[in-house]
Structures are given as structure tokens and as C-alpha cells.
C-alpha positions as CSV (number, residue, x, y, z in Angstrom):
1,X,95.0,-80.3,-28.4
2,X,98.7,-80.5,-27.4
3,X,101.6,-78.1,-28.2
4,X,104.8,-80.1,-28.4
5,X,107.7,-77.6,-28.1
6,X,111.3,-78.4,-29.0
7,X,113.9,-75.8,-27.9
8,X,117.3,-75.9,-29.4
9,X,120.5,-73.8,-29.3
10,X,120.4,-71.3,-32.3
11,X,123.6,-72.6,-33.7
12,X,122.1,-76.1,-34.3
13,X,118.6,-74.9,-35.3
14,X,119.0,-76.0,-38.9
15,X,119.9,-79.6,-38.1
16,X,117.0,-79.9,-35.7
17,X,114.5,-78.3,-38.0
18,X,115.5,-80.8,-40.8
19,X,114.9,-83.7,-38.5
20,X,111.6,-82.3,-37.2
21,X,110.3,-81.7,-40.7
22,X,110.9,-85.4,-41.4
23,X,108.6,-86.2,-38.5
24,X,106.1,-83.4,-39.2
25,X,106.3,-82.5,-42.9
26,X,103.3,-80.2,-42.7
27,X,105.5,-77.7,-40.9
28,X,106.2,-76.3,-37.5
29,X,105.7,-73.0,-35.6
30,X,109.0,-71.2,-34.9
31,X,109.8,-68.8,-32.0
32,X,113.2,-67.1,-32.0
33,X,114.8,-66.2,-28.7
34,X,118.1,-65.0,-27.4
35,X,120.5,-67.8,-28.4
36,X,117.7,-70.3,-28.9
37,X,115.0,-71.3,-31.3
38,X,111.8,-73.1,-30.3
39,X,109.9,-75.3,-32.8
40,X,106.4,-76.4,-32.0
41,X,103.9,-78.9,-33.4
42,X,100.2,-79.0,-32.6
43,X,98.0,-82.1,-32.5
44,X,96.0,-84.6,-30.5
45,X,97.4,-87.6,-28.6
46,X,98.9,-90.0,-31.1
47,X,99.3,-87.4,-33.8
48,X,102.6,-85.8,-32.6
49,X,106.2,-87.0,-33.0
50,X,107.2,-89.4,-30.3
51,X,109.7,-87.5,-28.2
52,X,110.4,-87.8,-24.5
53,X,109.8,-84.9,-22.2
54,X,112.9,-83.1,-21.0
55,X,116.3,-83.5,-22.6
56,X,116.2,-85.5,-25.9
57,X,118.3,-85.9,-29.0
58,X,117.0,-84.6,-32.3
59,X,119.1,-84.3,-35.4
60,X,122.2,-85.1,-33.4
61,X,121.6,-82.2,-31.0
62,X,120.5,-82.2,-27.4
63,X,117.2,-80.3,-27.2
64,X,114.6,-79.6,-24.5
65,X,111.2,-81.0,-25.1
66,X,107.9,-79.9,-23.5
67,X,104.3,-80.8,-24.1
68,X,101.5,-78.6,-22.9
69,X,97.8,-78.8,-23.3
70,X,96.5,-75.8,-25.4
71,X,93.8,-73.7,-23.7
72,X,90.3,-73.8,-25.1
73,X,90.8,-70.5,-26.8
74,X,93.8,-71.8,-28.7
75,X,92.3,-70.9,-32.1
76,X,92.0,-67.2,-31.2
77,X,95.5,-67.2,-29.7
78,X,96.8,-68.9,-32.9
79,X,95.2,-66.2,-35.0
80,X,96.9,-63.5,-33.0
81,X,100.2,-65.1,-33.7
82,X,99.7,-64.9,-37.5
83,X,99.3,-61.3,-38.6
84,X,99.5,-59.5,-41.9
85,X,102.8,-58.4,-43.3
86,X,103.5,-55.5,-45.7
87,X,106.7,-56.2,-47.8
88,X,108.5,-53.4,-49.6
89,X,105.3,-51.3,-49.6
90,X,104.0,-53.4,-52.5
91,X,103.1,-56.9,-51.3
92,X,100.5,-57.4,-48.5
93,X,100.5,-61.0,-47.2
94,X,97.7,-61.8,-44.8
95,X,95.8,-64.7,-43.3
96,X,92.1,-64.9,-44.2
97,X,90.8,-63.3,-41.0
98,X,92.9,-60.1,-41.3
99,X,91.5,-56.9,-43.0
100,X,92.0,-56.6,-46.7
101,X,94.6,-54.2,-48.2
102,X,93.3,-50.7,-48.8
103,X,96.4,-49.0,-50.0
104,X,96.5,-48.3,-53.8
105,X,99.1,-50.1,-55.8
106,X,99.6,-52.9,-53.2
107,X,99.3,-56.5,-54.3
108,X,97.4,-58.7,-51.8
109,X,98.1,-62.3,-51.1
110,X,95.9,-64.3,-48.8
111,X,97.5,-67.4,-47.2
112,X,96.1,-69.9,-44.8
113,X,98.9,-70.4,-42.2
114,X,97.6,-73.7,-41.1
115,X,98.3,-75.5,-44.4
116,X,102.1,-75.4,-45.0
117,X,105.2,-73.5,-44.3
118,X,105.4,-69.9,-45.7
119,X,103.1,-67.2,-44.6
120,X,105.3,-64.2,-45.2
121,X,105.8,-63.7,-41.4
122,X,109.0,-65.8,-41.2
123,X,112.2,-64.0,-42.1
124,X,113.2,-66.6,-44.7
125,X,109.9,-66.0,-46.6
126,X,109.9,-62.3,-46.1
127,X,113.5,-61.9,-47.3
128,X,112.6,-63.8,-50.5
129,X,109.7,-61.5,-51.2
130,X,111.9,-58.4,-50.6
131,X,114.5,-59.7,-53.1
132,X,111.8,-60.7,-55.6
133,X,110.7,-57.1,-55.7
134,X,114.1,-56.1,-56.9
135,X,113.8,-58.3,-60.0
136,X,112.3,-57.2,-63.3
137,X,109.1,-59.3,-63.4
138,X,109.4,-60.9,-66.8
139,X,110.0,-64.4,-68.1
140,X,109.5,-67.8,-66.4
141,X,109.7,-68.4,-62.6
142,X,110.2,-71.5,-60.5
143,X,109.6,-71.8,-56.8
144,X,111.6,-74.7,-55.4
145,X,110.1,-76.0,-52.2
146,X,106.9,-74.0,-52.6
147,X,105.3,-74.8,-49.2
148,X,102.1,-72.7,-48.9
149,X,102.7,-71.3,-52.4
150,X,103.0,-67.7,-51.3
151,X,106.2,-67.1,-53.3
152,X,104.8,-68.6,-56.5
153,X,101.6,-66.7,-56.2
154,X,103.5,-63.5,-55.5
155,X,105.6,-64.1,-58.7
156,X,102.4,-64.5,-60.8
157,X,101.0,-61.4,-59.3
158,X,104.1,-59.4,-60.0
159,X,104.0,-60.5,-63.7
160,X,106.3,-63.5,-64.1
161,X,105.0,-66.2,-66.5
162,X,104.9,-69.1,-66.7
163,X,105.2,-69.9,-63.0
164,X,106.1,-73.4,-61.6
165,X,105.8,-74.4,-58.0
166,X,107.5,-77.6,-56.8
167,X,107.6,-79.5,-53.5
168,X,108.3,-83.1,-52.5
169,X,105.5,-82.9,-49.9
170,X,101.9,-83.7,-51.1
171,X,100.4,-81.4,-48.4
172,X,102.5,-78.5,-49.7
173,X,101.3,-79.1,-53.3
174,X,97.7,-79.1,-52.1
175,X,98.3,-76.0,-50.1
176,X,99.8,-74.2,-53.1
177,X,96.9,-75.1,-55.3
178,X,94.5,-73.8,-52.6
179,X,96.5,-70.5,-52.2
180,X,96.4,-70.0,-55.9
181,X,92.6,-70.6,-56.1
182,X,92.0,-68.3,-53.1
183,X,93.9,-65.5,-54.8
184,X,92.5,-66.0,-58.3
185,X,95.9,-66.9,-59.7
186,X,96.6,-69.5,-62.3
187,X,100.0,-71.3,-61.8
188,X,101.3,-73.2,-64.9
189,X,102.9,-76.1,-63.0
190,X,102.2,-77.3,-59.5
191,X,103.5,-80.8,-58.7
192,X,105.4,-83.0,-56.4
193,X,109.1,-83.0,-57.3
194,X,112.1,-84.5,-55.5
195,X,115.0,-82.0,-55.6
196,X,117.3,-84.5,-54.0
197,X,117.3,-86.7,-57.1
198,X,116.1,-84.5,-60.0
199,X,117.7,-81.5,-61.5
200,X,115.5,-78.4,-61.0
201,X,113.6,-77.2,-64.1
202,X,115.0,-74.3,-66.2
203,X,113.5,-70.9,-65.5
204,X,114.6,-67.3,-66.0
205,X,114.2,-66.6,-62.3
206,X,114.3,-69.1,-59.4
207,X,113.6,-68.9,-55.7
208,X,114.8,-71.7,-53.4
209,X,113.7,-71.2,-49.8
210,X,115.3,-74.5,-48.6
211,X,117.7,-75.7,-45.9
212,X,121.4,-75.7,-46.5
213,X,121.9,-79.5,-47.3
214,X,119.1,-79.4,-49.9
215,X,120.4,-76.2,-51.5
216,X,123.8,-77.7,-51.9
217,X,122.1,-80.8,-53.5
218,X,120.2,-78.5,-55.9
219,X,123.5,-76.8,-56.8
220,X,125.1,-80.2,-57.5
221,X,122.3,-81.3,-59.8
222,X,121.4,-78.0,-61.6
223,X,121.8,-78.1,-65.4
224,X,120.6,-74.6,-66.4
225,X,121.7,-71.6,-64.4
226,X,118.8,-69.0,-64.2
227,X,119.1,-65.4,-65.0
228,X,118.5,-64.7,-61.3
229,X,118.5,-67.0,-58.3
230,X,117.3,-66.2,-54.8
231,X,118.5,-68.5,-52.0
232,X,117.0,-68.5,-48.6
233,X,116.5,-70.7,-45.6
234,X,120.1,-70.1,-44.6
235,X,121.6,-69.2,-41.3
236,X,123.9,-66.3,-41.5
237,X,127.1,-68.4,-41.5
238,X,125.9,-70.7,-44.2
239,X,125.2,-68.1,-46.9
240,X,128.8,-67.9,-48.3
241,X,129.0,-71.6,-48.9
242,X,125.6,-71.8,-50.5
243,X,126.2,-68.9,-52.8
244,X,129.6,-70.3,-53.9
245,X,128.0,-73.6,-54.8
246,X,126.0,-71.9,-57.7
247,X,129.0,-70.4,-59.4
248,X,129.5,-68.9,-62.0
249,X,126.4,-67.0,-60.8
250,X,127.6,-64.1,-58.7
251,X,126.1,-62.5,-55.6
252,X,124.2,-59.3,-56.3
253,X,122.5,-58.6,-53.0
254,X,122.3,-60.1,-49.5
255,X,119.7,-59.4,-46.8
256,X,119.6,-60.7,-43.2
257,X,117.1,-60.8,-40.4
258,X,117.0,-62.5,-37.0
259,X,119.9,-64.8,-37.9
260,X,118.6,-65.8,-41.3
261,X,120.1,-64.7,-44.6
262,X,118.8,-64.6,-48.2
263,X,121.1,-64.0,-51.2
264,X,120.4,-62.9,-54.8
265,X,122.7,-64.4,-57.4
266,X,122.8,-63.4,-61.1
267,X,124.8,-64.1,-64.2
């Protein structure tokens, strides 16, 4: 097993991540440092993106690439990296090997972090969950770019219905279906959907944890503004532009963590 790490200046993290996800659509590990972000992909020889060691160009940015063999106990190390997260005192998101929730009134969501992006641990996902807790859980819900399905499953657990989960990646759709089964949740629509070419479906509440270019494309194609819209996957300096693209919806709340921002818009 090899860990292929790509370290990039934080200011260019989004462009590099977009390029890496084209090469590794099942997702990457992310480590945030002081002024830098490191993305890592795991796999055997021949399974990883072809990048030279040392300095390389990814997404138009010069990055540092390093490949290391993973120790024999990599599975246990990997498990220690993915831990449970309690969001807003009401949602407990954990991998299968963590202890189940015991606090009364807490909704538990179990997610396999090896399947697709979105475990609740990354700021972009956690900020979405925090803002979802601010919404009145009624009416339809759409998760655009569903990844592991954690946001769609959380929406169903909170009381939204019907719930749709859409992603262009087949692996993400399969991961979402598995997350729903694991948590005993029935999602009304889980399917592959290209947000770059099709208008997103109408829903009362929508969450879009996507990167800036795709969020702007969603804004350009959207036909029905939702009652509430949560945008995430944005670096701090990108939030104003993305929020403005969905006018006449207006910003109601904004939260930031570790250089990432999520915005709630409403009519």
C-alpha cells in the first residue's frame, strides 16, 4: 500500500483538489497545515495517479508530491484518523468501529469513511450539518454532490421528506445507498446526476457541498430557488461570490472553520 501525498499552498487548494478528484474520484484524505493543505490518495502500484516525485504541476499550481509505503498497521492508523463527531449536540456521526451514541435525543449516523467523501469530520461537511440543524425539518430536501450520503441521511433522520441524493460519480451513489441501508433510512431518490449540464431538481431545502466552479454552474442552471439553500465547499474568500450567484436568495447565516466557509441562503 502506498500513500501518495500532494502538498499545495492553501491559497490554491481548491484548484488542486478539483484536478485531483478528476484523477481520484473516490476521494482524497485532507490534512490542513499552516499555509498549506496536503491531499493524499492510497493504493497499490498502478492504482494511483501518475505524478512525479518532488515538484509537479497539478491544476495549474506547483505542488510537492511524495509517495511513501504505508506501514503494515496502516488499517489501525487509518481508523485512528477517522473518529466520531458530535454536531450541535444533536447529530452523532461515527465510523462503524466507534462506540454507538448513548446520549438521549441524539441522532446517530454511521458512515464508512473508505467509500466516498463526507464523514462529518471535514469542516465543509460539518458546517453543512450545523446549518441543517438551524432549519425547520419539513418539506423536500436535495443533497447535491452527495458523496457518502451523510447529509442526505441526516436530512431524513431530521424529518425532511422526500429526500433526493445526487452525484455524478457512480461510487458516490453506491456509497450513499450503502450509508442509507446501514442506518435504516429510506431515501426517495439516489442517482447519478450531472450538475454541470442539468438544472438541479426543485426542493424546499437544498444543500450543495461542492467546489466553487460547480456551485457557480449550479447557480447558472437553477430553475427553482429553494426555500433554504446551504452552500459549502468554499474557501473563505469565495463565499461572497457564490452567495451572490444565487440571488434573489439572501444570506441568513455564515459559518467558517479552518479556512472553509458555509453559507445559508433563504428567500
